[in-house]
N, C-alpha and C positions, 0 to 999 in steps of 0.2 A: 400595106393597107390591111384592114381587118379581114376583108374577103379572101385574101391569099394565105391566111393562116392555116397551118396544119390542124389546129385545134378548132373543132366545130361545136364542141360542148364542154361544159365544166361540170365537175363532180364535187358536191358539197360534202364535207365531213360531218357537218351538223353540230348540234350541241352535245350529243352523247351517242355512243354506239350501243349502250346497254338497252335491250328490248324493254325491260320493265321501266327504265327511266324515260324512254321514248313514249310509252303509253301514258305515264304520269304527266309528262309535259304536254302531250296531245290534249288531255283533259283540261289542264291548267290554262294553256294558251287558247283553247276553244272558249273557255269561260271568260277569259280576259277580252277576247275578240268581241264576244256578244255584249259584255258590259261596256266596252269602248264604243261600239256602234250605237247602242241604245242611249248611252249617256250623252254623246256628242250630238246625235240627232235630236234628242230631247231639248238640249239647250238651243240649237238652231231653230227648231219649230217654235219653242217658247218665245224667243226674241221676235220672230217674224209675226207671231199671232198676238203679241201683247203690246198694245199702244203705249203702255207705261214704260216700256223698255226701248222706246224710240229715241235713243241717244247714241252718240259716236262710240261710247264705251261698249255698249251692248252690240252695236253694229260690228265692231272689231271682234268681240267675243263670239258672235255667231259665225263670222268668217273663220276664226281660229278653230271652232268646233267642226265646221264642215271640212276644213283643211285636215284636221286630225283624223276625221272619218276616212277621207281619201288616202291619207298617209298610211293609216292602219291597213288599208286594202292593198297597199303596195307590197308589204312584206308578210303580214300575218297569214293570209290564206296559203301562200306557198310554204311557209314555215310549218303550218299545221299539217298540211297534206304530206309534206316530206317526212314527217315523223311516223307515217304509216308504212314507209318503204325503207328497205335497207340501202338501196342505191338511190341517191338524190342527185339528179342531173338537171342542167339547164342549158339550152342552146346558147351559142355565142351571141346571136342577135337578141334573144330574150334577156340575156345578162346585161347587154348594153341598154336595153329599154328599162330594165329594173333599176340600173344605176342612174339613168337619166331622171326617171320619175321620183326616185328616192331623194336625190339631191335637189330636184325642182321643189318638192313640197317642203323639204328641210330649209331651203333657201328662202322660200316665201314666208315660212314661219318665223325665221330670224327677223325679217322686215316687219312682220305683224307685231312681234313682241316689242320692237323699237317704237312703232307707231302707237301701241297701247301705252307705253311709257310717256310718249309725247302728249297723248290725250290726257293722261292724269296730270302731267305738268301744267298744261294749259288750264285744266279745270280747277286745280288747287292753287296755282301761283298767279294765274291771270283770269280769274272767274268772270270779270266784266267783259272780257273779249272772247270768251269761250264760244259763244254762238257764232261769232264772226270767223274766228280762226279755225273752227272745227265744224263747218257746215257740211251738208251732204256732198256738195261738189268736191270739197277738199278731201273728204273721206274716200270718195270714189277715185280721186286722183292718187291718193296714197295707196289704195288697193292696186291700182294699175302699176304703180312704181314697184310694189312688192312682187307682182307677177313678172315684170320685166327683169327685175333683179334676180329672181329665182331662176328664170330661164337662162339668163346670162351665166350665172354661177354653174348651173347644171351642164350647159353646153361646153364650158371650159373643161369640166371634169371628164365628160364622156368623150369628147374629141381627143383629149390627151391620151386616153386609154385605147380608143378605137384604132388609132394609127400604129399602135405597138405590134410587133410580131410575137405571136404565141406559137411555139413549136413543141410544147410539152415540157414538164408534166402539166396536167390540167385539173389537179385536185386542189380545191380551195378549202383551207381549214377554217370554215365559216359556215353560216347558214344562209348567206345572201351574197350578192355581188357588191363589193365595195372597193374603194381605191387602193388601199394598202395591200390587201391580199392579191389583187390583180397585178399590181406593179411587181409584186414578188414573183409572179409566174412569167413575166415577160422575158423574152430571149434577147435582151439588150440591156445596156447600162441605163438605169432609170434615176440616177442621182439628181440630175438637174430637173427632171420632171417631178421628182419628189419634193424639191424645193418649191416648185410651182403649186403643188398640192397643199403644202404647208401654208403658202401665202394666200391661196384661194380658199382655204378652209380654216386651218388652225389660227393663223394670225388674225383673220377677220373675226373668228369666234372669240378669241381673247380680247380683242379691241372692243367689240360690241358688248361683251359681257361686262367689261370694266366700265364702259360708257353707261350701261344700264344701271349698274350698282351706284355709280356717282350720281346719276339722274335721280334715282329713288332716294338717295341720301339728301339731295337738295330739296326734293319734294317733302320728305319727312321733317327736315329742319324748318321748312316754311310753315308747318302746321302749328308752330308755337303761337302764331297770331290768330288762330281759328278758335271757335268755341269748342267746348268739351264734346258736344254732340258731333260737330263737324270733324274734330280730330278722330273720334271713335270710328266714324264711317270711313274716313279717308285711310286710316290705319288698316282697317279690315280689308279694303279694296287693294291697297298697295301691298300688303303682306301676301295676299293671294297672288298678285302679279310676280312678286319677288320669288315665291316658291316655284311658280311655273318656270321662271327664268333659270333658277338653279337646276331644276329637273331636266331641262332641255340642254343647257350649255355645259354643265359639268362633265357628262360623259363624252360630249362632242370634243371638248377641249382635250380631254385625256387621250382620245384616239387620233385627232388630226393636228394637234399643236406640238408635234414631235417629229423627229426624222422618221422616214418611212421604215417601219418594222412591224412585225406581227407577233403578238403575245397571245397566249391562250385566253387571257382575261378579256381581250378585245371584243370577242363575240358576245360575252355576257354583258359587257357595257353597252354593246349595240342593242341587245335585247331591251335594255332600259329605255333608250331614247326612241326606239322604233315600235316597241310593243307596250311597255309599261307607261311611259310618259303620256301618250295619247289617251290612256285610260284615266290617269290621275287628273288631267286638266279639268274635266267636267266636275270631279269631286272638289278640287281646289277652288273653282270659281263659284260653285253653288253652295257648299256647306258653310261658307263664311259670308254669304250674300243673302240677307233676308229678303231683299226685293226680288231677287231671282227665285228664291224658294217660294215666295207668295205667288209669283206669276206662274210657276210650274203647277202649283195647287189649283189655280184658277183654270188653267188650260186643261188640266186633268178632269176637273169637275165638269167643264163644258163637254168634254168627250164622253163623260159618263151619262149626261143628261140628253145627249142627241142620239 
């Protein structure tokens, strides 16, 4: 069991050992963190405060923004603070908590991206049934399913690692606790456990990514029967969703859809989906959405006049 391990803490190598590089990354990641929090919270507040955005699409967008804000707080603060210290440590229990929360929010985001694709499918391909098939009760149920799915995925990951014996070394060539680096430190054969990780992470990511691409392909193909204005609006929305899907799934597939191994590039790919992607989502969903931009302006004007 984890409690009987000789290892009580792990030491992160981090992204770089160069003092000048660490200072530069500290400034960069601090700015990204601020932009991420402000951008995602702005979207969530705008959706909540704008009656014109009272639709399932914006409901899921607000949920995704809040999720990205929480997800960002799982990794970014520790990453930023660690850049100020030469020795970067984390206790065994804190490592397990970080692993759990990271995969929890990541798993929920996978489900949310699927439900956002389903919402667009119903809205574009079955518009007459949209209000019935995507009412508030259905949206709440889908959100509950996302939470349960994320918890299940995360528990499988954490319990698999927690039961492993760690007797040293305890240096992780990464900036956070993740499955592949931890499996590489275990004092036992983790081959079959690695297969479980691939099945619970990589195979699911590849399958859902393929499913989403096919789904959006069907949606875009159905636009041939819509008016020019309808096609323009639907293309703008769907292209934003597709960009968000690529930003999230591409690095995850690279890391988890392969036999357990550790490459130096892994931690830089991890930076993209844990730090950069949560910052890009608000930009992706607002810059190409005139309705969202107009609502943000109205909310901003209200705050200025009160």
